[in-house]
VMD Tcl script that draws the C-alpha trace (Angstrom):
set ca {
  {-0.15 -0.07 0.05}
  {1.15 3.27 -0.65}
  {1.21 6.51 1.56}
  {-0.34 9.95 1.25}
  {0.19 12.63 3.84}
  {-1.32 15.98 3.61}
  {0.78 19.19 5.04}
  {-0.65 22.00 6.66}
  {0.97 25.39 7.41}
  {0.34 24.58 10.81}
  {2.21 21.32 10.47}
  {5.45 23.29 8.98}
  {5.23 25.61 11.90}
  {4.46 24.10 15.13}
  {6.63 21.38 16.45}
  {4.21 20.06 18.33}
  {1.35 19.27 15.49}
  {0.53 15.96 14.51}
  {2.28 15.54 11.42}
  {0.11 12.42 10.58}
  {-3.28 14.18 10.92}
  {-3.89 13.74 7.25}
  {-2.06 10.78 6.66}
  {-3.62 7.95 5.01}
  {-2.54 4.72 3.12}
  {-3.81 4.24 -0.58}
  {-3.87 2.11 -3.68}
  {-0.32 2.95 -5.97}
  {-1.55 4.84 -8.89}
  {-4.21 6.83 -7.24}
  {-2.22 9.43 -5.46}
  {-3.22 12.36 -7.67}
  {-6.81 11.58 -7.47}
  {-6.62 11.01 -3.69}
  {-4.47 14.27 -3.18}
  {-6.83 16.27 -5.16}
  {-9.79 15.01 -2.89}
  {-7.68 15.71 0.32}
  {-6.99 19.18 -0.67}
  {-10.32 19.90 -1.88}
  {-11.80 18.69 1.62}
  {-9.18 20.18 3.46}
  {-8.39 23.87 2.32}
  {-5.88 24.30 4.64}
  {-3.44 21.60 3.19}
  {-0.52 23.01 1.00}
  {0.65 19.94 -0.64}
  {0.71 16.27 -0.05}
  {3.87 13.94 0.18}
  {3.50 10.61 -1.49}
  {5.27 7.35 -0.85}
  {4.94 4.61 -3.62}
  {4.85 0.82 -2.70}
  {8.39 0.54 -2.63}
  {9.25 3.55 -0.45}
  {6.50 2.87 2.02}
  {7.66 -0.57 2.17}
  {10.90 0.00 2.73}
  {10.33 3.21 5.46}
  {11.98 5.27 2.84}
  {11.69 9.23 2.21}
  {8.66 10.29 0.58}
  {8.56 9.65 -3.21}
  {7.51 13.05 -4.42}
  {5.24 15.91 -3.36}
  {2.08 16.47 -5.26}
  {1.55 20.32 -4.97}
  {-1.86 22.03 -4.64}
  {-3.25 23.43 -8.59}
  {-4.41 26.97 -8.33}
  {-5.49 26.80 -11.79}
}
mol new
graphics top color blue
foreach p $ca { graphics top sphere $p radius 0.5 }
foreach p [lrange $ca 0 end-1] q [lrange $ca 1 end] { graphics top cylinder $p $q radius 0.2 }
display resetview
């Protein structure tokens, strides 16, 4: 299972913030659809970190960020 984590300004600036508040396991290949839904639901999310299956299983760094589209 891949992983998606929404990041807010609060998470970036408050050391006591729960960094996993908007973290979900998703099916690999659905990251952009799920990120779009998450950011549409939670307007305070600035971007999402995404881990593909391999990086999630190996507990590696995130695969790439998914930025909010302002178009």
